[in-house]
C-alpha positions in Angstrom: 106.5 94.4 97.4 109.9 93.1 98.4 110.5 91.4 101.7 114.0 92.9 101.9 115.6 95.8 100.2 119.2 96.6 101.1 121.1 99.5 99.5 124.8 100.3 99.9 125.2 98.5 103.2 128.5 98.8 104.9 129.9 97.4 108.2 133.2 98.0 109.8 134.8 96.1 112.6 137.7 98.3 113.6 140.0 98.5 110.5 138.2 95.6 108.8 135.4 96.4 106.4 133.1 93.4 106.4 130.5 94.8 104.1 131.4 97.1 101.2 128.3 98.7 99.7 126.2 95.5 99.6 122.9 95.6 97.7 120.3 92.9 98.2 116.7 92.4 97.0 114.5 89.6 98.3 111.0 89.3 96.7 108.1 88.5 99.1 107.4 84.8 99.2 110.8 83.7 97.9 113.2 81.1 99.2 116.4 83.1 98.8 119.6 81.1 98.8 122.3 83.4 100.3 125.7 82.0 99.1 129.3 83.0 99.7 132.6 81.9 101.1 133.5 82.0 104.8 134.1 85.7 105.7 132.3 87.0 102.7 129.7 88.9 104.7 126.7 86.6 104.8 126.4 86.3 108.6 127.1 90.0 109.1 124.3 90.9 106.7 121.9 88.5 108.4 122.7 89.8 111.8 122.1 93.4 110.6 118.7 92.4 109.1 117.8 90.8 112.4 118.9 93.8 114.4 121.6 91.9 116.3 124.3 94.4 115.1 124.2 97.9 113.7 125.4 98.8 110.2 128.1 101.4 109.6 126.1 102.8 106.6 123.5 102.2 104.0 119.8 101.3 104.4 117.7 98.2 105.2 114.0 98.0 104.5 111.7 95.1 105.3 108.3 95.2 103.6 108.9 98.8 102.5 109.6 100.0 106.0 112.7 100.7 108.0 114.1 97.5 109.6 114.1 99.1 113.0 110.3 99.6 113.0 108.8 97.7 115.9 105.9 96.3 113.9 108.3 95.1 111.2 110.7 93.5 113.7 107.8 91.5 115.1 107.4 89.8 111.7 111.0 88.4 111.6 111.9 84.9 112.8 115.5 84.1 113.3 117.8 81.1 113.5 121.5 82.0 113.6 123.8 79.4 114.9 121.7 77.4 117.5 118.5 78.0 119.5 119.1 79.0 123.1 117.6 75.9 124.8 118.0 74.4 128.3 119.5 71.0 127.7 117.6 69.3 130.6 114.3 70.8 129.7 111.9 69.0 127.3 111.3 70.3 123.8 107.8 71.4 125.0 109.1 73.4 128.0 111.8 75.1 126.0 109.2 76.1 123.4 106.8 77.4 126.1 109.6 79.5 127.6 110.3 81.0 124.2 106.6 81.7 123.7 106.5 83.5 127.1 109.6 85.5 126.1 107.8 86.7 123.0 104.6 87.4 124.9 102.5 85.1 122.7 98.9 84.6 123.6 97.4 81.1 123.4 101.0 79.8 123.8 100.1 76.1 124.0 98.1 76.3 120.8 100.9 78.2 119.0 103.6 75.7 120.2 101.6 72.7 119.1 101.1 74.4 115.7 104.8 75.1 115.1 105.9 71.6 116.4 103.5 70.1 113.9 104.9 72.2 111.1 108.5 71.0 111.8 107.4 67.3 112.3 108.3 67.4 116.0 104.9 66.9 117.6 105.7 63.4 118.6 109.0 64.4 120.3 107.7 67.2 122.5 108.5 65.3 125.7 112.1 64.6 124.7 114.8 66.4 126.6 116.6 68.8 124.4 120.0 67.2 125.1 118.7 63.8 123.9 117.6 65.2 120.5 119.6 64.4 117.4 121.2 67.2 115.3 118.4 67.1 112.8 115.8 67.4 115.6 117.7 70.3 117.1 117.8 72.1 113.8 114.0 71.6 113.4 113.5 72.9 117.0 115.5 76.0 116.0 113.1 76.5 113.0 110.2 76.0 115.4 111.6 78.8 117.6 111.9 81.0 114.6 108.3 80.3 113.5 106.8 81.3 116.9 104.6 84.4 116.5 103.7 83.6 112.9 106.6 85.6 111.2 106.4 86.6 107.6 110.2 86.6 107.2 112.6 83.8 108.3 116.4 84.4 108.5 118.2 81.0 108.7 121.9 80.6 109.0 123.2 77.2 107.9 120.1 75.2 109.0 120.9 72.1 107.0 124.6 71.7 107.7 125.4 68.4 109.4 122.0 66.8 108.6 121.7 63.3 107.1 119.7 62.7 103.9 116.4 62.2 105.7 117.0 65.3 107.9 117.6 67.3 104.7 114.5 66.0 103.1 112.4 67.0 106.1 114.0 70.4 106.2 113.2 70.9 102.5 109.6 70.0 103.1 109.3 72.4 106.1 110.8 75.4 104.3 108.7 74.7 101.2 105.5 74.5 103.3 106.1 77.7 105.2 106.4 79.7 102.0 103.1 78.4 100.8 101.5 80.4 103.6 103.2 83.6 102.4 106.4 83.5 104.5 109.7 84.6 102.9 112.8 82.6 103.7 116.5 83.7 103.5 118.7 80.7 104.0 122.5 80.5 103.9 124.2 77.2 103.3 127.4 75.7 102.0 125.5 72.6 100.8 124.6 74.0 97.4 123.2 70.8 95.9 120.5 70.9 98.6 119.9 74.6 98.3 119.3 74.2 94.6 116.4 71.9 95.2 114.3 74.5 97.1 115.6 78.0 96.3 113.5 80.3 94.1 116.1 83.1 94.1 119.9 83.4 94.8 122.3 86.0 96.0 126.0 85.4 95.7 128.3 87.6 97.9 132.1 87.9 97.8 134.3 90.2 99.8 131.4 92.1 101.4 129.7 92.8 98.0 126.8 91.2 96.2 128.2 90.0 92.9 125.1 88.3 91.5 121.4 88.0 92.1 119.1 85.9 90.0 116.0 83.7 90.0 116.2 79.9 89.7 115.1 80.2 86.1 117.9 82.7 85.4 120.4 80.4 87.0 119.2 77.5 84.9 119.7 79.7 81.7 123.2 80.7 82.8 124.4 77.2 83.5 126.4 75.9 80.6 125.7 72.6 78.9 128.6 70.3 78.2 129.5 67.0 76.5 131.1 64.4 78.8 132.9 61.3 77.4 135.1 58.4 78.2 137.4 56.9 75.6 139.9 54.0 75.3 142.8 56.4 75.4 141.7 59.2 77.8 145.0 61.1 77.8 145.3 61.1 74.0 141.7 62.1 73.6 142.1 65.0 75.9 145.1 66.3 74.0 143.3 66.0 70.7 140.2 67.7 72.0 142.2 70.6 73.4 143.4 71.4 69.8 139.8 72.2 68.7 137.9 73.3 71.8 138.5 76.2 74.2 137.7 74.5 77.5 138.4 70.8 78.0 138.9 69.3 81.4 138.5 66.1 83.4 135.9 65.9 86.1 135.8 64.1 89.4 134.1 61.1 87.9 136.8 60.6 85.3 134.9 62.0 82.3 136.4 64.5 79.8 134.2 67.5 79.6 133.9 69.8 76.5 132.1 73.1 77.4 131.8 74.7 74.0 128.4 74.8 72.3 128.9 71.4 70.6 126.9 68.3 69.7 128.0 64.9 71.0 128.1 63.4 67.5 130.5 66.1 66.4 132.9 65.2 69.2 132.8 61.5 68.4 133.4 62.1 64.7 136.3 64.5 65.4 138.1 62.0 67.7 137.7 59.1 65.3 138.7 61.2 62.2 141.8 62.6 63.9 143.3 59.5 65.5 140.8 56.8 65.3 140.1 57.1 69.0 136.9 55.2 70.0 134.5 56.8 72.4 133.2 54.2 75.0 130.7 56.5 76.8 129.2 59.9 76.0 126.5 62.1 77.5 125.3 65.7 77.4 124.6 67.4 80.7 124.5 70.8 82.4 126.4 72.3 85.3 124.5 72.9 88.6 124.5 75.6 91.2 127.7 74.4 92.9 129.8 74.4 89.7 128.3 77.7 88.6 129.3 79.2 91.9 132.8 77.8 91.8 133.3 79.2 88.3 132.0 82.6 89.4 134.4 82.6 92.4 137.3 81.8 90.0 136.4 84.7 87.7 137.0 87.1 90.6 140.5 85.8 91.5 
């Protein structure tokens, strides 16, 4: 069973078409990285899934049932933008108010449980306004986890976090999926997303342009040879005569993307102009570079 199945989803805001026949499939138990540029339709899609806005057309199913079904809606936890907390109230009191809004029985036990999940049990007495950004993000996750949802929709929950905050967030999201929860998470920090996502959906211009598993992404990411030489400019000119794609990266290496062995590149440079290679390695592009390449292809 899939947690989410979206077919031919459209959404118009006046004359602007935000979604143009978007399709999306999220397997149950996945951590689904939802990726796209600003204005590509990510937040609109998430808000439709959560019932915050209505679609103009298409269908949305959650766990094989219509997304408007009341029983299905009760299974969805949401964090879009920021949790609605009272700044002068403690974390505990804000959580208890949210539990009351949701009609949760045994509220104190439930609040203790979700605060423990997000590593906030020792900060329950803190006023919300005194919490760090990372703590507030985890409080938002705790809000979304109230009521034991089986689907979490999270919009940019790791943006602005420091390294330790990101580590904790990765642990939290990995742990909740172990208990059968499905997570849809959008983020612009693709390096962090790559560490936890099991599936990806890449959207552009209101359409889904690619969906894949983490294994499929790994297979699609090209390997390359990266090198440094004594004469970098001359080396690049020589390499461009033989290989289709040669470019400099941000770290100052020359990259050769064709299917090629490092030894072959070294021999070619030396035989052509006696250019000595000072450093060489073989590596593979990650999610961020794969995404950038995919965006370039559509322009």
